[in-house]
N, C-alpha and C positions, 0 to 999 in steps of 0.2 A: 412435581415439575413437568411431567409428561402431559398432564391435563392442561396446564398453562400453554405449553407448546401447541397443543391441538387447538385450543381456543384462539390462539394468535396466528394460526396457520395461513390464513389469507392476508395477513398484514405483513408486507415486506417493503423495504425502502425502494428497491428497484435500481435499475441502471441509469435512469435519467438524471440523478443528482450526483453521480460519481465525478471524480476529478476529470475523467476521460471526456465527459460531456459538458464541462464548463467552457463557455465561449473563449475565455482567455487562454485555454490550454488545448485548443484545437490545432491540428497540424497534420502533416503527412504521416502515414502509418507504415514506415519502412523498417523500423527497428524490430528485430526478432528477439523476443524475450523467451528464454527457456530455463528449465531446471533439471538437474540430474535426479531430483527427488520426486517429481511428478510431471506428467505430460499435461498439456492443456485439456481441461475438463475432467481430469482424473482426481481420485480421492487423495487427499493429503494424509500422511501418516501421523499417528498419535504423537510422535516426538516433536512435531511442529505445532502441536496444539497447546492450549493454555495449561499451566501447571495444576490449577484447581480442578481439572477434569482428568488428571493423570498424565498429562503430556509434559514435554520438556521445555516449552516456550522457545524452541530453537528455530531461528529463522532458516528457511530452506536455502539451498544453493540456488543462485540465480546467475545467468550469463546472458549476454546480449551481443548483437553485432555492433560493429563500429559506428558511433554516432557521426553525423556529417561534420565537415570542416566548419569551424566557427562555433562549435558547441563550447560554452563557457562552464556549464554545470549540468549535472543530471539530477532530476527530481524523481524519487521513487515514492509512490503512494500505494498502500495496501488497504483495500476497503472490503468490508462484508456488505454485499448488496442485498442480502436477504434478512438482515436484522429487522425486527418489527418496530421500526421507527420511521419518522418522516424522511430522513436522509441516511445514507450508508454510514456505518461506524468505521472510522479510520483506525486500522490496527497498526499502522506504521507509516511514518513520514520521515524521509531522509534525503539529504543532499549528498551527492556522490561526485567525486572528482571525475572529469570526463575521460581521463586516461585509464580509468578502471574499466575492465571488461567483464568482471565476474565478482560475485560475493560468495565466499564459502559459507557453509552452514554456521549459524551463530554470529555472523558478521554485523547484525543489526541490534546487538544488545546495547542497552543504555549505558552500562558501566564500562564496557570495553569494545566499542565499535571497531571495525576493521580500519586500517589506515585509509585515508581518503573519504571516510564516511562520517557525516555529521547527522546524528539522529535528532529528531525534533519531537515536539509534543504530538501525541495522537489523542483519540477520543478517550483512551483508557489510561494513558500515562506516557512516558518517554520510551522510545525503543520499540522493538517488535513485540507484539502480543498475539499469540496464536489463537486459532479458532476455539470457540467455546459456545456453540449455539445452544439455545434452550432445548432441553430434551423434548422430543416429540414434535418439534417445529418443522421438521423435514430438512432436506439438504440445504446447506448454505454455500454460496459461491464467494470465494475470496479472490478479488481481482488485484493482481500485481500490475501496476501501471508505471512505465518509465518514460520520462519526458526529457528530451534534449533541449535545453534552454540556451538562447543566444546571449544571455547576460546572467551573471550570478545573482542569486537572491540574497541581498544583504540586509535590507530593512523593509519595513512596511510603512504605509502612510501613518503619520502621527508619531514617527520615530519608535514604533514598537519593534523590539528586538525579534528577530526571526526565531530565536531559541525560546522566547516566551509566548509567541503567538499561538492562538488556538488554531487547530488544523484547518478548519473551514475558512477562517479569516485569511490564513496564509495562502491557501489554494486560490481563493478569489482575488487576492491582491497581486498575484504574479502578473507582471506586465511585459516581461521579456518574451519575444516571439518564440514559439515552439518550432524548432527546426525539424524534429522527427519524434516519433513516439511508438511504443509497442506495449502489448499487454499479454498476460498469461493468467489463466483462471484455474484455481484449485478448488476442490469441493470437500466439505466435511459435514457429517450428520451424526447426531447423538440420539 
């Protein structure tokens, strides 16, 4: 696996295709997103990584400043921007009640999400899926992005259920203006 990682070392999705850079999700950047488990740009611990590499697949603690008045729903997207694909891999997508100000570790599990959290499909499955980069590929950045939406995301064009929508389709279909947004990046390497 290390050889494969080295061979793919120069291939990375990059930041340009993240939810953060989608035209429909642009907005002010005044939300401050933090974690007790890592600082912006710091290494994420193994407990927050995927089970198949020895981790616990435990979503990290997240906290944020108050969203602006008029926020109907929060959208949380977690993406690996260094995956060797054309677009970042979505490791978690969730809708969060705007009254919520933090998520405890494990709040993004598919089977028992925290109150006020609705976990959606990701590239890998439903719920939070921790880092598991290819060995030897170098450091991967995991970008936690929080968007304060002015209207709830209920359905997509064509009456597709939000719960069944593919993550990229859901992100591209959001039409509610973004009132505010914030992001936090963790790093992991194997």
